PDB file of N, CA, C, O and CB in Angstrom:
ATOM      1  N   MET A   1      92.653 109.455  47.214  1.00  0.00           N
ATOM      2  CA  MET A   1      93.185 109.995  48.508  1.00  0.00           C
ATOM      3  C   MET A   1      94.341 110.842  48.284  1.00  0.00           C
ATOM      4  O   MET A   1      95.181 110.629  47.410  1.00  0.00           O
ATOM      5  CB  MET A   1      93.571 108.902  49.465  1.00  0.00           C
ATOM      6  N   SER A   2      94.356 111.801  49.095  1.00  0.00           N
ATOM      7  CA  SER A   2      95.518 112.707  48.956  1.00  0.00           C
ATOM      8  C   SER A   2      96.731 112.189  49.760  1.00  0.00           C
ATOM      9  O   SER A   2      96.555 111.467  50.742  1.00  0.00           O
ATOM     10  CB  SER A   2      95.140 114.145  49.434  1.00  0.00           C
ATOM     11  N   THR A   3      97.896 112.538  49.367  1.00  0.00           N
ATOM     12  CA  THR A   3      99.105 112.152  50.068  1.00  0.00           C
ATOM     13  C   THR A   3      99.255 112.872  51.352  1.00  0.00           C
ATOM     14  O   THR A   3      99.971 112.413  52.242  1.00  0.00           O
ATOM     15  CB  THR A   3     100.293 112.388  49.230  1.00  0.00           C
ATOM     16  N   GLU A   4      98.585 114.018  51.486  1.00  0.00           N
ATOM     17  CA  GLU A   4      98.765 114.812  52.745  1.00  0.00           C
ATOM     18  C   GLU A   4      98.196 114.086  53.939  1.00  0.00           C
ATOM     19  O   GLU A   4      98.763 114.184  55.027  1.00  0.00           O
ATOM     20  CB  GLU A   4      98.089 116.197  52.627  1.00  0.00           C
ATOM     21  N   SER A   5      97.135 113.384  53.794  1.00  0.00           N
ATOM     22  CA  SER A   5      96.576 112.666  54.873  1.00  0.00           C
ATOM     23  C   SER A   5      97.392 111.408  55.265  1.00  0.00           C
ATOM     24  O   SER A   5      97.409 110.986  56.421  1.00  0.00           O
ATOM     25  CB  SER A   5      95.191 112.298  54.523  1.00  0.00           C
ATOM     26  N   LEU A   6      98.040 110.855  54.280  1.00  0.00           N
ATOM     27  CA  LEU A   6      98.975 109.718  54.549  1.00  0.00           C
ATOM     28  C   LEU A   6     100.181 110.155  55.370  1.00  0.00           C
ATOM     29  O   LEU A   6     100.589 109.534  56.351  1.00  0.00           O
ATOM     30  CB  LEU A   6      99.466 109.094  53.220  1.00  0.00           C
ATOM     31  N   ASN A   7     100.749 111.335  54.862  1.00  0.00           N
ATOM     32  CA  ASN A   7     101.908 111.893  55.562  1.00  0.00           C
ATOM     33  C   ASN A   7     101.598 112.234  56.982  1.00  0.00           C
ATOM     34  O   ASN A   7     102.359 111.978  57.915  1.00  0.00           O
ATOM     35  CB  ASN A   7     102.412 113.111  54.861  1.00  0.00           C
ATOM     36  N   ARG A   8     100.453 112.818  57.096  1.00  0.00           N
ATOM     37  CA  ARG A   8     100.143 113.291  58.562  1.00  0.00           C
ATOM     38  C   ARG A   8     100.013 112.113  59.420  1.00  0.00           C
ATOM     39  O   ARG A   8     100.527 112.207  60.534  1.00  0.00           O
ATOM     40  CB  ARG A   8      98.794 114.153  58.682  1.00  0.00           C
ATOM     41  N   THR A   9      99.404 110.986  59.101  1.00  0.00           N
ATOM     42  CA  THR A   9      99.250 109.812  59.866  1.00  0.00           C
ATOM     43  C   THR A   9     100.605 109.089  60.143  1.00  0.00           C
ATOM     44  O   THR A   9     100.779 108.417  61.159  1.00  0.00           O
ATOM     45  CB  THR A   9      98.297 108.907  59.160  1.00  0.00           C
ATOM     46  N   SER A  10     101.500 109.256  59.233  1.00  0.00           N
ATOM     47  CA  SER A  10     102.874 108.474  59.408  1.00  0.00           C
ATOM     48  C   SER A  10     103.663 109.299  60.364  1.00  0.00           C
ATOM     49  O   SER A  10     104.659 108.770  60.858  1.00  0.00           O
ATOM     50  CB  SER A  10     103.748 108.269  57.970  1.00  0.00           C
ATOM     51  N   ASN A  11     103.352 110.553  60.705  1.00  0.00           N
ATOM     52  CA  ASN A  11     104.215 111.328  61.643  1.00  0.00           C
ATOM     53  C   ASN A  11     103.756 111.151  63.088  1.00  0.00           C
ATOM     54  O   ASN A  11     104.140 111.974  63.920  1.00  0.00           O
ATOM     55  CB  ASN A  11     104.205 112.841  61.275  1.00  0.00           C
ATOM     56  N   ILE A  12     103.024 110.217  63.423  1.00  0.00           N
ATOM     57  CA  ILE A  12     102.453 110.028  64.760  1.00  0.00           C
ATOM     58  C   ILE A  12     103.670 109.564  65.634  1.00  0.00           C
ATOM     59  O   ILE A  12     104.335 108.594  65.268  1.00  0.00           O
ATOM     60  CB  ILE A  12     101.206 108.933  64.758  1.00  0.00           C
ATOM     61  N   GLU A  13     103.955 110.215  66.731  1.00  0.00           N
ATOM     62  CA  GLU A  13     104.919 109.848  67.663  1.00  0.00           C
ATOM     63  C   GLU A  13     104.393 109.092  68.778  1.00  0.00           C
ATOM     64  O   GLU A  13     103.260 109.299  69.214  1.00  0.00           O
ATOM     65  CB  GLU A  13     105.577 110.962  68.126  1.00  0.00           C
ATOM     66  N   ILE A  14     105.211 108.182  69.276  1.00  0.00           N
ATOM     67  CA  ILE A  14     104.767 107.371  70.420  1.00  0.00           C
ATOM     68  C   ILE A  14     105.182 108.189  71.646  1.00  0.00           C
ATOM     69  O   ILE A  14     106.315 108.654  71.776  1.00  0.00           O
ATOM     70  CB  ILE A  14     105.415 105.873  70.421  1.00  0.00           C
ATOM     71  N   SER A  15     104.228 108.330  72.504  1.00  0.00           N
ATOM     72  CA  SER A  15     104.529 109.102  73.716  1.00  0.00           C
ATOM     73  C   SER A  15     105.469 108.353  74.640  1.00  0.00           C
ATOM     74  O   SER A  15     105.500 107.126  74.731  1.00  0.00           O
ATOM     75  CB  SER A  15     103.249 109.445  74.458  1.00  0.00           C
ATOM     76  N   GLU A  16     106.220 109.187  75.306  1.00  0.00           N
ATOM     77  CA  GLU A  16     107.218 108.576  76.314  1.00  0.00           C
ATOM     78  C   GLU A  16     106.531 107.956  77.442  1.00  0.00           C
ATOM     79  O   GLU A  16     107.090 107.040  78.045  1.00  0.00           O
ATOM     80  CB  GLU A  16     108.194 109.623  76.882  1.00  0.00           C
ATOM     81  N   LYS A  17     105.331 108.378  77.799  1.00  0.00           N
ATOM     82  CA  LYS A  17     104.638 107.854  78.941  1.00  0.00           C
ATOM     83  C   LYS A  17     104.315 106.385  78.795  1.00  0.00           C
ATOM     84  O   LYS A  17     104.364 105.619  79.757  1.00  0.00           O
ATOM     85  CB  LYS A  17     103.397 108.624  79.175  1.00  0.00           C
ATOM     86  N   LYS A  18     103.989 106.011  77.589  1.00  0.00           N
ATOM     87  CA  LYS A  18     103.663 104.547  77.342  1.00  0.00           C
ATOM     88  C   LYS A  18     104.889 103.691  77.440  1.00  0.00           C
ATOM     89  O   LYS A  18     104.803 102.535  77.856  1.00  0.00           O
ATOM     90  CB  LYS A  18     103.021 104.336  75.940  1.00  0.00           C
ATOM     91  N   SER A  19     106.028 104.220  77.070  1.00  0.00           N
ATOM     92  CA  SER A  19     107.239 103.453  76.989  1.00  0.00           C
ATOM     93  C   SER A  19     107.849 103.259  78.381  1.00  0.00           C
ATOM     94  O   SER A  19     108.629 102.324  78.560  1.00  0.00           O
ATOM     95  CB  SER A  19     108.227 104.134  76.055  1.00  0.00           C
ATOM     96  N   LYS A  20     107.546 104.063  79.331  1.00  0.00           N
ATOM     97  CA  LYS A  20     108.028 103.958  80.700  1.00  0.00           C
ATOM     98  C   LYS A  20     107.386 102.766  81.411  1.00  0.00           C
ATOM     99  O   LYS A  20     106.185 102.523  81.292  1.00  0.00           O
ATOM    100  CB  LYS A  20     107.741 105.254  81.466  1.00  0.00           C
ATOM    101  N   VAL A  21     108.186 102.059  82.124  1.00  0.00           N
ATOM    102  CA  VAL A  21     107.659 100.898  82.835  1.00  0.00           C
ATOM    103  C   VAL A  21     107.549 101.309  84.314  1.00  0.00           C
ATOM    104  O   VAL A  21     108.535 101.717  84.927  1.00  0.00           O
ATOM    105  CB  VAL A  21     108.590  99.608  82.640  1.00  0.00           C
ATOM    106  N   ILE A  22     106.366 101.200  84.861  1.00  0.00           N
ATOM    107  CA  ILE A  22     106.149 101.544  86.247  1.00  0.00           C
ATOM    108  C   ILE A  22     106.397 100.272  87.102  1.00  0.00           C
ATOM    109  O   ILE A  22     105.785  99.226  86.888  1.00  0.00           O
ATOM    110  CB  ILE A  22     104.691 102.119  86.461  1.00  0.00           C
ATOM    111  N   ARG A  23     107.295 100.408  88.047  1.00  0.00           N
ATOM    112  CA  ARG A  23     107.597  99.313  88.859  1.00  0.00           C
ATOM    113  C   ARG A  23     107.056  99.542  90.344  1.00  0.00           C
ATOM    114  O   ARG A  23     107.456 100.457  91.064  1.00  0.00           O
ATOM    115  CB  ARG A  23     109.116  99.084  88.822  1.00  0.00           C
ATOM    116  N   LEU A  24     106.182  98.682  90.679  1.00  0.00           N
ATOM    117  CA  LEU A  24     105.593  98.771  92.086  1.00  0.00           C
ATOM    118  C   LEU A  24     106.358  97.884  93.000  1.00  0.00           C
ATOM    119  O   LEU A  24     106.620  96.723  92.684  1.00  0.00           O
ATOM    120  CB  LEU A  24     104.070  98.360  92.127  1.00  0.00           C
ATOM    121  N   SER A  25     106.705  98.391  94.080  1.00  0.00           N
ATOM    122  CA  SER A  25     107.278  97.579  95.144  1.00  0.00           C
ATOM    123  C   SER A  25     106.237  96.796  95.900  1.00  0.00           C
ATOM    124  O   SER A  25     105.150  97.321  96.145  1.00  0.00           O
ATOM    125  CB  SER A  25     108.039  98.440  96.094  1.00  0.00           C
ATOM    126  N   PRO A  26     106.511  95.577  96.280  1.00  0.00           N
ATOM    127  CA  PRO A  26     105.528  94.878  97.042  1.00  0.00           C
ATOM    128  C   PRO A  26     105.199  95.525  98.358  1.00  0.00           C
ATOM    129  O   PRO A  26     106.070  96.089  99.021  1.00  0.00           O
ATOM    130  CB  PRO A  26     105.971  93.522  97.269  1.00  0.00           C
ATOM    131  N   ARG A  27     103.897  95.444  98.753  1.00  0.00           N
ATOM    132  CA  ARG A  27     103.482  96.156  99.907  1.00  0.00           C
ATOM    133  C   ARG A  27     103.888  95.329 101.115  1.00  0.00           C
ATOM    134  O   ARG A  27     103.845  94.100 101.056  1.00  0.00           O
ATOM    135  CB  ARG A  27     101.969  96.444  99.878  1.00  0.00           C
ATOM    136  N   LYS A  28     104.271  95.955 102.183  1.00  0.00           N
ATOM    137  CA  LYS A  28     104.579  95.243 103.402  1.00  0.00           C
ATOM    138  C   LYS A  28     103.270  95.140 104.299  1.00  0.00           C
ATOM    139  O   LYS A  28     102.447  96.055 104.312  1.00  0.00           O
ATOM    140  CB  LYS A  28     105.760  95.986 104.171  1.00  0.00           C
ATOM    141  N   VAL A  29     103.129  94.045 105.005  1.00  0.00           N
ATOM    142  CA  VAL A  29     101.962  93.919 105.768  1.00  0.00           C
ATOM    143  C   VAL A  29     102.400  93.936 107.210  1.00  0.00           C
ATOM    144  O   VAL A  29     103.319  93.202 107.573  1.00  0.00           O
ATOM    145  CB  VAL A  29     101.175  92.663 105.401  1.00  0.00           C
ATOM    146  N   ASN A  30     101.766  94.760 108.064  1.00  0.00           N
ATOM    147  CA  ASN A  30     101.930  94.979 109.418  1.00  0.00           C
ATOM    148  C   ASN A  30     101.088  93.884 110.223  1.00  0.00           C
ATOM    149  O   ASN A  30      99.860  93.955 110.278  1.00  0.00           O
ATOM    150  CB  ASN A  30     101.513  96.437 109.748  1.00  0.00           C
ATOM    151  N   ILE A  31     101.769  92.938 110.801  1.00  0.00           N
ATOM    152  CA  ILE A  31     101.064  91.909 111.490  1.00  0.00           C
ATOM    153  C   ILE A  31     100.258  92.348 112.706  1.00  0.00           C
ATOM    154  O   ILE A  31      99.214  91.781 113.026  1.00  0.00           O
ATOM    155  CB  ILE A  31     102.004  90.912 111.887  1.00  0.00           C
ATOM    156  N   ASP A  32     100.781  93.382 113.376  1.00  0.00           N
ATOM    157  CA  ASP A  32     100.070  93.871 114.590  1.00  0.00           C
ATOM    158  C   ASP A  32      98.651  94.420 114.130  1.00  0.00           C
ATOM    159  O   ASP A  32      97.644  94.207 114.805  1.00  0.00           O
ATOM    160  CB  ASP A  32     100.953  95.048 115.351  1.00  0.00           C
ATOM    161  N   VAL A  33      98.632  95.108 112.993  1.00  0.00           N
ATOM    162  CA  VAL A  33      97.327  95.634 112.489  1.00  0.00           C
ATOM    163  C   VAL A  33      96.390  94.501 112.249  1.00  0.00           C
ATOM    164  O   VAL A  33      95.230  94.571 112.655  1.00  0.00           O
ATOM    165  CB  VAL A  33      97.498  96.452 111.183  1.00  0.00           C
ATOM    166  N   LEU A  34      96.867  93.397 111.569  1.00  0.00           N
ATOM    167  CA  LEU A  34      95.939  92.368 111.285  1.00  0.00           C
ATOM    168  C   LEU A  34      95.529  91.592 112.500  1.00  0.00           C
ATOM    169  O   LEU A  34      94.393  91.117 112.526  1.00  0.00           O
ATOM    170  CB  LEU A  34      96.491  91.479 110.293  1.00  0.00           C
ATOM    171  N   LYS A  35      96.325  91.423 113.484  1.00  0.00           N
ATOM    172  CA  LYS A  35      95.959  90.832 114.783  1.00  0.00           C
ATOM    173  C   LYS A  35      94.866  91.688 115.489  1.00  0.00           C
ATOM    174  O   LYS A  35      93.897  91.162 116.036  1.00  0.00           O
ATOM    175  CB  LYS A  35      97.234  90.710 115.698  1.00  0.00           C
ATOM    176  N   LYS A  36      95.063  92.985 115.453  1.00  0.00           N
ATOM    177  CA  LYS A  36      94.118  93.865 116.117  1.00  0.00           C
ATOM    178  C   LYS A  36      92.684  93.785 115.467  1.00  0.00           C
ATOM    179  O   LYS A  36      91.653  93.844 116.138  1.00  0.00           O
ATOM    180  CB  LYS A  36      94.659  95.322 116.067  1.00  0.00           C
ATOM    181  N   ARG A  37      92.715  93.649 114.138  1.00  0.00           N
ATOM    182  CA  ARG A  37      91.445  93.494 113.386  1.00  0.00           C
ATOM    183  C   ARG A  37      90.748  92.265 113.852  1.00  0.00           C
ATOM    184  O   ARG A  37      89.550  92.283 114.133  1.00  0.00           O
ATOM    185  CB  ARG A  37      91.681  93.421 111.860  1.00  0.00           C
ATOM    186  N   VAL A  38      91.551  91.104 113.943  1.00  0.00           N
ATOM    187  CA  VAL A  38      90.998  89.774 114.360  1.00  0.00           C
ATOM    188  C   VAL A  38      90.382  89.925 115.730  1.00  0.00           C
ATOM    189  O   VAL A  38      89.258  89.479 115.960  1.00  0.00           O
ATOM    190  CB  VAL A  38      92.117  88.645 114.383  1.00  0.00           C
ATOM    191  N   ILE A  39      91.129  90.570 116.673  1.00  0.00           N
ATOM    192  CA  ILE A  39      90.651  90.648 118.011  1.00  0.00           C
ATOM    193  C   ILE A  39      89.297  91.549 118.054  1.00  0.00           C
ATOM    194  O   ILE A  39      88.327  91.199 118.725  1.00  0.00           O
ATOM    195  CB  ILE A  39      91.811  91.248 118.938  1.00  0.00           C
ATOM    196  N   VAL A  40      89.317  92.637 117.345  1.00  0.00           N
ATOM    197  CA  VAL A  40      88.235  93.451 117.304  1.00  0.00           C
ATOM    198  C   VAL A  40      86.974  92.711 116.693  1.00  0.00           C
ATOM    199  O   VAL A  40      85.864  92.931 117.177  1.00  0.00           O
ATOM    200  CB  VAL A  40      88.610  94.669 116.548  1.00  0.00           C
ATOM    201  N   ALA A  41      87.127  91.884 115.692  1.00  0.00           N
ATOM    202  CA  ALA A  41      86.082  91.187 115.103  1.00  0.00           C
ATOM    203  C   ALA A  41      85.469  90.081 116.061  1.00  0.00           C
ATOM    204  O   ALA A  41      84.260  89.857 116.124  1.00  0.00           O
ATOM    205  CB  ALA A  41      86.587  90.596 113.825  1.00  0.00           C
ATOM    206  N   LYS A  42      86.445  89.406 116.807  1.00  0.00           N
ATOM    207  CA  LYS A  42      86.030  88.497 117.803  1.00  0.00           C
ATOM    208  C   LYS A  42      85.267  89.050 118.802  1.00  0.00           C
ATOM    209  O   LYS A  42      84.253  88.461 119.176  1.00  0.00           O
ATOM    210  CB  LYS A  42      87.058  87.885 118.367  1.00  0.00           C
ATOM    211  N   LYS A  43      85.664  90.281 119.375  1.00  0.00           N
ATOM    212  CA  LYS A  43      85.023  90.949 120.417  1.00  0.00           C
ATOM    213  C   LYS A  43      83.574  91.409 119.982  1.00  0.00           C
ATOM    214  O   LYS A  43      82.624  91.397 120.764  1.00  0.00           O
ATOM    215  CB  LYS A  43      85.891  92.121 120.853  1.00  0.00           C
ATOM    216  N   LYS A  44      83.492  91.809 118.681  1.00  0.00           N
ATOM    217  CA  LYS A  44      82.118  92.199 118.237  1.00  0.00           C
ATOM    218  C   LYS A  44      81.256  90.976 118.102  1.00  0.00           C
ATOM    219  O   LYS A  44      80.071  91.061 118.424  1.00  0.00           O
ATOM    220  CB  LYS A  44      82.150  92.968 116.882  1.00  0.00           C
ATOM    221  N   GLU A  45      81.756  89.834 117.649  1.00  0.00           N
ATOM    222  CA  GLU A  45      80.886  88.573 117.557  1.00  0.00           C
ATOM    223  C   GLU A  45      80.487  88.149 119.001  1.00  0.00           C
ATOM    224  O   GLU A  45      79.360  87.712 119.232  1.00  0.00           O
ATOM    225  CB  GLU A  45      81.691  87.333 116.803  1.00  0.00           C
ATOM    226  N   ALA A  46      81.413  88.284 119.945  1.00  0.00           N
ATOM    227  CA  ALA A  46      81.044  87.882 121.299  1.00  0.00           C
ATOM    228  C   ALA A  46      79.990  88.707 121.851  1.00  0.00           C
ATOM    229  O   ALA A  46      79.057  88.167 122.445  1.00  0.00           O
ATOM    230  CB  ALA A  46      82.183  87.921 122.193  1.00  0.00           C
ATOM    231  N   LEU A  47      80.050  90.006 121.707  1.00  0.00           N
ATOM    232  CA  LEU A  47      79.115  90.973 122.088  1.00  0.00           C
ATOM    233  C   LEU A  47      77.700  90.699 121.457  1.00  0.00           C
ATOM    234  O   LEU A  47      76.684  90.761 122.149  1.00  0.00           O
ATOM    235  CB  LEU A  47      79.645  92.327 121.698  1.00  0.00           C
ATOM    236  N   GLN A  48      77.674  90.407 120.177  1.00  0.00           N
ATOM    237  CA  GLN A  48      76.421  90.161 119.462  1.00  0.00           C
ATOM    238  C   GLN A  48      75.737  88.779 120.050  1.00  0.00           C
ATOM    239  O   GLN A  48      74.521  88.677 120.213  1.00  0.00           O
ATOM    240  CB  GLN A  48      76.738  90.055 117.826  1.00  0.00           C
ATOM    241  N   SER A  49      76.612  87.806 120.324  1.00  0.00           N
ATOM    242  CA  SER A  49      75.977  86.659 120.880  1.00  0.00           C
ATOM    243  C   SER A  49      75.490  86.865 122.241  1.00  0.00           C
ATOM    244  O   SER A  49      74.473  86.275 122.606  1.00  0.00           O
ATOM    245  CB  SER A  49      76.857  85.550 120.861  1.00  0.00           C
ATOM    246  N   LYS A  50      76.170  87.707 123.084  1.00  0.00           N
ATOM    247  CA  LYS A  50      75.631  88.077 124.405  1.00  0.00           C
ATOM    248  C   LYS A  50      74.326  88.754 124.311  1.00  0.00           C
ATOM    249  O   LYS A  50      73.377  88.420 125.022  1.00  0.00           O
ATOM    250  CB  LYS A  50      76.571  88.956 125.137  1.00  0.00           C
ATOM    251  N   ILE A  51      74.268  89.707 123.437  1.00  0.00           N
ATOM    252  CA  ILE A  51      73.032  90.456 123.298  1.00  0.00           C
ATOM    253  C   ILE A  51      71.840  89.592 122.787  1.00  0.00           C
ATOM    254  O   ILE A  51      70.706  89.765 123.232  1.00  0.00           O
ATOM    255  CB  ILE A  51      73.268  91.620 122.354  1.00  0.00           C
ATOM    256  N   ILE A  52      72.122  88.684 121.866  1.00  0.00           N
ATOM    257  CA  ILE A  52      71.033  87.697 121.476  1.00  0.00           C
ATOM    258  C   ILE A  52      70.611  86.867 122.661  1.00  0.00           C
ATOM    259  O   ILE A  52      69.414  86.729 122.912  1.00  0.00           O
ATOM    260  CB  ILE A  52      71.514  86.737 120.330  1.00  0.00           C
ATOM    261  N   LEU A  53      71.554  86.306 123.402  1.00  0.00           N
ATOM    262  CA  LEU A  53      71.269  85.479 124.603  1.00  0.00           C
ATOM    263  C   LEU A  53      70.394  86.200 125.540  1.00  0.00           C
ATOM    264  O   LEU A  53      69.346  85.718 125.970  1.00  0.00           O
ATOM    265  CB  LEU A  53      72.537  85.077 125.321  1.00  0.00           C
ATOM    266  N   LEU A  54      70.863  87.418 125.861  1.00  0.00           N
ATOM    267  CA  LEU A  54      70.145  88.332 126.893  1.00  0.00           C
ATOM    268  C   LEU A  54      68.693  88.594 126.423  1.00  0.00           C
ATOM    269  O   LEU A  54      67.752  88.548 127.214  1.00  0.00           O
ATOM    270  CB  LEU A  54      70.930  89.779 127.070  1.00  0.00           C
ATOM    271  N   THR A  55      68.552  88.859 125.162  1.00  0.00           N
ATOM    272  CA  THR A  55      67.277  89.238 124.523  1.00  0.00           C
ATOM    273  C   THR A  55      66.358  88.001 124.737  1.00  0.00           C
ATOM    274  O   THR A  55      65.224  88.120 125.202  1.00  0.00           O
ATOM    275  CB  THR A  55      67.464  89.621 122.923  1.00  0.00           C
ATOM    276  N   PHE A  56      66.878  86.861 124.390  1.00  0.00           N
ATOM    277  CA  PHE A  56      66.091  85.579 124.587  1.00  0.00           C
ATOM    278  C   PHE A  56      65.560  85.334 125.978  1.00  0.00           C
ATOM    279  O   PHE A  56      64.411  84.971 126.227  1.00  0.00           O
ATOM    280  CB  PHE A  56      66.943  84.406 124.230  1.00  0.00           C
ATOM    281  N   CYS A  57      66.585  85.586 126.928  1.00  0.00           N
ATOM    282  CA  CYS A  57      66.218  85.376 128.333  1.00  0.00           C
ATOM    283  C   CYS A  57      65.116  86.309 128.797  1.00  0.00           C
ATOM    284  O   CYS A  57      64.159  85.906 129.457  1.00  0.00           O
ATOM    285  CB  CYS A  57      67.427  85.555 129.215  1.00  0.00           C
ATOM    286  N   ILE A  58      65.287  87.595 128.421  1.00  0.00           N
ATOM    287  CA  ILE A  58      64.377  88.533 128.894  1.00  0.00           C
ATOM    288  C   ILE A  58      62.992  88.264 128.220  1.00  0.00           C
ATOM    289  O   ILE A  58      61.967  88.337 128.898  1.00  0.00           O
ATOM    290  CB  ILE A  58      64.903  89.949 128.627  1.00  0.00           C
ATOM    291  N   SER A  59      62.957  87.960 126.920  1.00  0.00           N
ATOM    292  CA  SER A  59      61.740  87.664 126.327  1.00  0.00           C
ATOM    293  C   SER A  59      61.036  86.418 126.928  1.00  0.00           C
ATOM    294  O   SER A  59      59.814  86.430 127.070  1.00  0.00           O
ATOM    295  CB  SER A  59      61.963  87.501 124.904  1.00  0.00           C
ATOM    296  N   LEU A  60      61.761  85.376 127.272  1.00  0.00           N
ATOM    297  CA  LEU A  60      61.184  84.258 127.832  1.00  0.00           C
ATOM    298  C   LEU A  60      60.748  84.612 129.312  1.00  0.00           C
ATOM    299  O   LEU A  60      59.744  84.056 129.756  1.00  0.00           O
ATOM    300  CB  LEU A  60      62.173  83.077 127.754  1.00  0.00           C
ATOM    301  N   GLY A  61      61.366  85.400 130.003  1.00  0.00           N
ATOM    302  CA  GLY A  61      60.944  85.891 131.325  1.00  0.00           C
ATOM    303  C   GLY A  61      59.589  86.707 131.190  1.00  0.00           C
ATOM    304  O   GLY A  61      58.655  86.516 131.968  1.00  0.00           O
ATOM    305  N   ILE A  62      59.545  87.530 130.264  1.00  0.00           N
ATOM    306  CA  ILE A  62      58.358  88.359 130.047  1.00  0.00           C
ATOM    307  C   ILE A  62      57.168  87.470 129.667  1.00  0.00           C
ATOM    308  O   ILE A  62      56.069  87.659 130.190  1.00  0.00           O
ATOM    309  CB  ILE A  62      58.624  89.423 128.938  1.00  0.00           C
ATOM    310  N   LEU A  63      57.383  86.463 128.726  1.00  0.00           N
ATOM    311  CA  LEU A  63      56.390  85.599 128.355  1.00  0.00           C
ATOM    312  C   LEU A  63      55.915  84.675 129.488  1.00  0.00           C
ATOM    313  O   LEU A  63      54.729  84.357 129.577  1.00  0.00           O
ATOM    314  CB  LEU A  63      56.854  84.849 127.237  1.00  0.00           C
ATOM    315  N   GLY A  64      56.817  84.262 130.324  1.00  0.00           N
ATOM    316  CA  GLY A  64      56.486  83.487 131.455  1.00  0.00           C
ATOM    317  C   GLY A  64      55.598  84.223 132.561  1.00  0.00           C
ATOM    318  O   GLY A  64      54.711  83.652 133.196  1.00  0.00           O
ATOM    319  N   TYR A  65      55.955  85.563 132.707  1.00  0.00           N
ATOM    320  CA  TYR A  65      55.205  86.413 133.576  1.00  0.00           C
ATOM    321  C   TYR A  65      53.729  86.622 133.089  1.00  0.00           C
ATOM    322  O   TYR A  65      52.756  86.576 133.843  1.00  0.00           O
ATOM    323  CB  TYR A  65      55.924  87.743 133.693  1.00  0.00           C
ATOM    324  N   LEU A  66      53.678  86.850 131.780  1.00  0.00           N
ATOM    325  CA  LEU A  66      52.302  87.100 131.166  1.00  0.00           C
ATOM    326  C   LEU A  66      51.439  85.881 131.110  1.00  0.00           C
ATOM    327  O   LEU A  66      50.220  86.009 131.217  1.00  0.00           O
ATOM    328  CB  LEU A  66      52.430  87.638 129.744  1.00  0.00           C
ATOM    329  N   VAL A  67      51.944  84.804 130.962  1.00  0.00           N
ATOM    330  CA  VAL A  67      51.156  83.445 130.903  1.00  0.00           C
ATOM    331  C   VAL A  67      50.848  83.048 132.246  1.00  0.00           C
ATOM    332  O   VAL A  67      49.733  82.573 132.464  1.00  0.00           O
ATOM    333  CB  VAL A  67      51.953  82.260 130.206  1.00  0.00           C
ATOM    334  N   GLY A  68      51.783  83.191 133.298  1.00  0.00           N
ATOM    335  CA  GLY A  68      51.573  82.595 134.663  1.00  0.00           C
ATOM    336  C   GLY A  68      50.765  83.529 135.485  1.00  0.00           C
ATOM    337  O   GLY A  68      50.474  83.236 136.645  1.00  0.00           O
TER     338      GLY A  68
END
């Protein structure tokens, strides 16, 4: 082995980017946004349950009309 290759590998410098420590601040949570998301989700669930109930009633009415 030649000494040139050994000298070349020993001259590797550590980059400054790796030595820097990145500090992340804790994220703040907006309570109003979370409450709004919960309210929207509950409204969506209520609407879905109303649509299912309405569909059941209409199909039952149509079935009763056809049979009777």
